[in-house]
N, C-alpha and C positions, 0 to 999 in steps of 0.2 A: 295911228301912228306907230309904227313899229319900234320895239324896243332896240336899244343899242347891241345888245348881244344877239339878236336875231340878224341885225345889220351885219355883225362882223361874221357870223357863221355864213351867211349868205355870200360876203364877200370873199371867202377862201376858195381857192381852185378846187376843182372836182377831185383831183388825185389825192389832195390833202384830206379831204374828207373821207375817201375810200381807205386810206391807209390808217386811219383811225379806228376802222370797223373792228379789225383783228384783235386789238387792245381791249375794245369793250368786250368782246366774246369771251377773251381770256380771263378777264376781270369777272365775268359773269360765271363762265363755267369751267376754268381751269384750262391747262395747257391742251391742245390736241395731240393724239397719239401719233407719232411720225408713221406708224405703219397705214395710217388711213391714207397718207398721200403716197408713201412708198411701200407697198406690201412686202418687200424682200430686207427691210431693215432687219438687222439682227436684233434679239431680244435683250440681249445684255446693253446694247448702245441705246436701245429704246428706253430700258429702264434709267440709265444713266441722265439721259435727256429729261425724262419726266421727273427725275428726282430734283435736277437742277432747276427746273421751271415751276415747281410746287407752289402752290399759293401760301401755306403756312411757312414761316422762316423755320419752325422746329422740324419740317419735312424736307427742307432743303441742305444742301451740304453746308457745313459750319464756315468752312473757307474754300477759296479759289483753290488752295493747295489739295485739300481733299478731292475736289472735282478733278483736277488733274491726274491725282493718285489714281483715281477709279478708271479715268480713260487710259493711263497706262498699263494698268492691270488687264483691262479689255484688250488692248494691242498685244499683250503678251499672251493672251489665252488662258488668263486666270479669272477667277470668280470675282466680279467686282461687288462693291458692298451695297450696291442699289438693288441688287437681286439675289436671292437664294437659289441655288441651283438643286435640281433633284439628283437622286443617288444615281441615275442612269447618266446625267449630264457630268457629274463628277468624275465617274468611271470614264467617261470617254476622254475627259479633258486629260485624266491622269494617264490614259494609254497614249494620247497624242505627244503629252511631253516625255513619257519614258517608254517608247517602245520597245526597247530590249527587254526592261524587266517586265512590261506587259506580257511579252510572248512567254518569257521565263515563269511568270505567276499562272499564266493559263496551261502551261505544260505542267506545272507543279499540282494545279487543281485537278487536271485531267488523271494525272498518276494517282492523286490521292482518291478520285473517285473510283478509278479501276481497281485501285488496292481495297477499297471498301467492299466493293462489289466481289472481288476474289475471296476476301477473308469471311463475308457472308456466305458464299456458296460453298466454301471449304467446310465452314461450321454446319450447315445444313447438311452437307453429305456425311460429315462424322455423326451428326444426329441420325441420320437413316442408317448408319453401318451397324448399329445394333439390331435393328429390325432384320437385316440380312442375316445376320449372325444367328438370331432366333430362328429364322426360317431354314437356315441350313441345319441347325441343331435338330429342329422339329422334323426335318425331312429324313435325318439320320435315324432318330428314334422310330418315325413311320417305318422305315426300312427294317429296321430290328424287329417290330411287332410283325410285318409281314412274313418274315422269315421264320419266326416263332410259329405263325399261323400255318404258315405251309409244313412245318415240322408236324403240326397237331393233324394237319389234312392227310399227311401220310400215314399217321397211326390210324386214322378215321378209315382210309382206303385199304388199309391191312386188315381191319377188323370186318369191313364189308365183304372182303374177299375171302372170308373164310371158307373152306370147302365144304359143300352140302347145306350150307345156310340159307342161300337163294331157294335151292329144291325144297328145303324143309317148310319154308316160309309158305312158298307156292302151293304146296301139297297141305297145308294146315296142319302140319304135324308138331304141335306146341313142345311135346315133350322132347322131340329132337332138337327143336329150336332152344329149348333151355340148356340143354347139353352143350350145344354149338355155341350158344352165347358166352358160355364160360371160355370158350377158346378165343372167342373173339375179344372177351374183356382182357385176356391175359396180352393179346397183341396190341390192344390200345394202351396198356401199361409198359410196352416194351419200347420206353423211351430212355435216352441216356439221363441218368440222374432220377430225381424224384419225379413222379407223374404229375402232371399239370391238371389231371381231370378228377374232378370232386365226385362226378357220378358218370352213369351212361345207361342208355336205355335203346329200346327197339319197338318201333312202331310197325304194323303191317299196312297194306297198300290203302287200307279204309281209315288209318288213323288211331287204330286201336293198339294200347301198350300190351304188348306180349311178354317183354323180358325187361329186368331192371337191376341195376346194381349200384349200391349194395342194399337197397331197400326192397321191401317186398312189394308184389303188385297188387294186392288187395285193397289197398288205399286209394287205387286209382283207377280201379275197374270200372268200365262203363263211360269213362271219359272219353271225349273225341277231340283228337289231336290233329284232325287232318287239315286244319285251317292255320296250324303253327307256321310261322315264317320258316323255320327250319324244315319242315316237312315240304313246304311248297318250293323252297328254294333248292332242296337236295334234288328233288324229281325234276325241276327245272334243269338243273345242271347235270342230270343224267341223261336227258333227251337232247339238248341243244345248249352245250356249255358256251358262257359268254365271258367277258371280261369280270362278271360279278362272280364268277366261281374260283375256286383255289384248285387248279388243275395239276395233277401230276401224270409223269409218263408211264401211264398203266394201259394195258392190253384191252380193257373193257370199254373205254371211250368216257366213262362218266368221271365227274370231278366232285371234290366235297364242297361244301358251302358253309361260310361263316355267317352264322344268323345273326338277327338283332338280338338285343339283350333280352333274357326271359327270366320270369320270376319263377325260382324253385320251389315247386309246391310242398316238398319235403324238407328242404334245407332253408326254407324261407330267406333266400338270398338271390340277388340278381347274378345271373352268369351268362356268359358266352357260348351258345352251342355251335359246335363243329359237326355238321351233319354230311351223311354220305349215303346214297342209296344203294340198296342190297339188289342185284339184279339176278333174274333167273333166265337163260336163253336170251339175254340183251334187254329184257323187260324188267323194269322197276316193281319189285314185291313187297318193300318194305324200305324202312330209312333207319339207320342206327346214328345215334345222336351222342356226343361226348360233351358233358359240360364243364366249363373252364370257369374257376373263380379268378377274380382279377388278382387277388393276394397270391394266388399260386401260378397262374400262367401269363399274366400281363403286368407284372412288376417290372419297371423300368429303373435302370441305375440312375442315380440322381447327380447332376454335374455340380462342380464348384464354379462359383463362390456359392456360399449358403443362401445368397439372396435369389436363387433360381430354383424352378422345380419344373418336373415334367409329369403330367397327367395323362388319361386315356378317357375320351368321351365316346359314349357308343349310344346309337338309336335304340329305343325301346322298342320291344314288339307289343302292338296294342291289343293282339288277340287275347280274349278272355277264357281262362278254362279254370275249372274248379273255383276255389273260394280266393282267387288273386285279387289284388287292389284293384277297385271299381275303376279308378281314372289314373293309370300310371301315367307319369311323366313322358315328353317327347323324347328326351335324351338324358342320360345319366353320366355323373362324373364316376366312373367305373374303377380308377385307381387314381391315386393322390398320394404325396408322401405324407400328408397329415392323417392318412387313414391308418387303423390298427388292422390286425389279420382279421377281426370280427366286425369289424365297421361296415356298415351298408352303405352303398353308394349314395351320392347326394343328386338330388333333382339339378340339371343343367340348363340355363336359360338361352340354349341354343336355338337359333331360328332358320335353320338351313331347310329350305325347301327343295325336296327330291336329294339329288346327291350332294353331299357335303362339299365345300369348296376351300380352297388354299385362300388363306388373308392373314392380315395382322391388326391386332386391337390395341392402340396405345393407350387404352384408359380400362383394360381388362379388370373386371372385379372378381375374384376368386371366390365361387360358391363355398370353398373350405374354410374360410374366414369365420364361418359361423360355429365350426367345430374347433377351429384353432386361429385365435386372435393374429398370430403371427403371419398368417397370410392375407390380413386386411390391407386396404389402401388400394392405389392403383398399380398396376403392372404392365408391362410390355409384354404381349403374347402373340405367338405364332401358332397358326393352325394348319396342319397339313392332314389330309385324309389317307387312311392306308389303302392303296390300292386293291380295288375289288370287294370292298368291306363297308359297313356302316359304323367304321372305327375312326375315330379322329385324334390324333396326337396333339396337345397344347404344351408348347415349351415356352415358360413364362420367366420373366426376369423383372426385379424391381428397376422402376423407371429412374433414371438418372438425370437431375435436373440441371446437370453442367451443361447439356446441350442447348436449352434455352438460354442459361446465363452466358454461354459463349457467344451465341448470336448477340445478345445485347450488348456484350462487352466488346465486340467488334464493330457493332453501329457506333457505341459511344465514343470508342477511340477514334474511329473515322471522323465523326462529327467534331470532337474536340480539335482534331488537326485542321479541319476545314475553318473552324471558328478563328484559330489562332491565324490562318493565313487571311482571312477576311479582315481582321482586326490590324494585322501588319499592314495591310494594304490602305486602309482609313487612315492610318498615322502618317504612311507616307505622302498621302494626298493634302 
């Protein structure tokens, strides 16, 4: 026999039994999301409904008035208490409520961004300006060195063109050669002011030394100078002059040659050779060479301020003659304001392969710092080769930290303005 409860449940209509099922589902698993039945329901309205129907009393609205307030906020497009907005949603809502202010703020942000970019570009341009200044200075000094070398070449042309010198060399008349080289030497020293030549010498076509001033020949008799860079260069500039030669408008068609730095066997100093072929009937029969010490011929005026300097770097002739150093450096710093008149050049860590090239080194380390600590630290240096030679002028200046500081100042100021704008926008929301 059925119980009374069973009989009463069976007696209820079918629609009543179906209506009770959602409440049993609600009691077991909580309210269903409105989006399940209607996917287009607004997320804020969904949050309000779920909060109003929450299981636990503490999760629901405390009063009906609070529920009504949240619905009003939703209708007005404000953020309801039932759901926290993301930053993007808050910004979109603020833009909808304040279209004019949003447009003005967007324009202000674009202006500040553009200003930050322009300031940064301006500071970077100012940072590059000292490099251009150093390059211009190095170019000017390189032109000065070339003009000076052309003057030396003119004196070498005059000495090589001494009447009868080529014929005496071709005939092997050493006594006449000795007499004529005195005249040739006078022509070498016939320059305005003090002569830059420390010495001069004459070798025949085979590379044997036949005359020298001011030292005697006996110390170098039997030595072969035919492979010296100044001999090879002068002979090449006599037969087929190129841009590597120091050409003057003379009738014989030969040009002078500025050699790589050589080590003086008598003076024990590095010097630059200005070489010129001696011709007889258009054929080279010897080479006359004038040696130039950097302290006499390549000293450059120093520029102001005192935190700048100009030096001369020259490639070294690797040919070994006599008791020269066994392993000479590839390049030497031939002239530098830190050097005294009797100081030897310093090895330079240049790594130019082939012809030296123009360039800027923003972290240049001066080799002269070992001799004078005042030249230590990092320098901004520009390197410019002297046309037609293995001579490079370096113009250096102390690095100014203001450029990098200026960049960060511009970036920091722009970032601060952007931060103020963002905070202002948040407060208005």
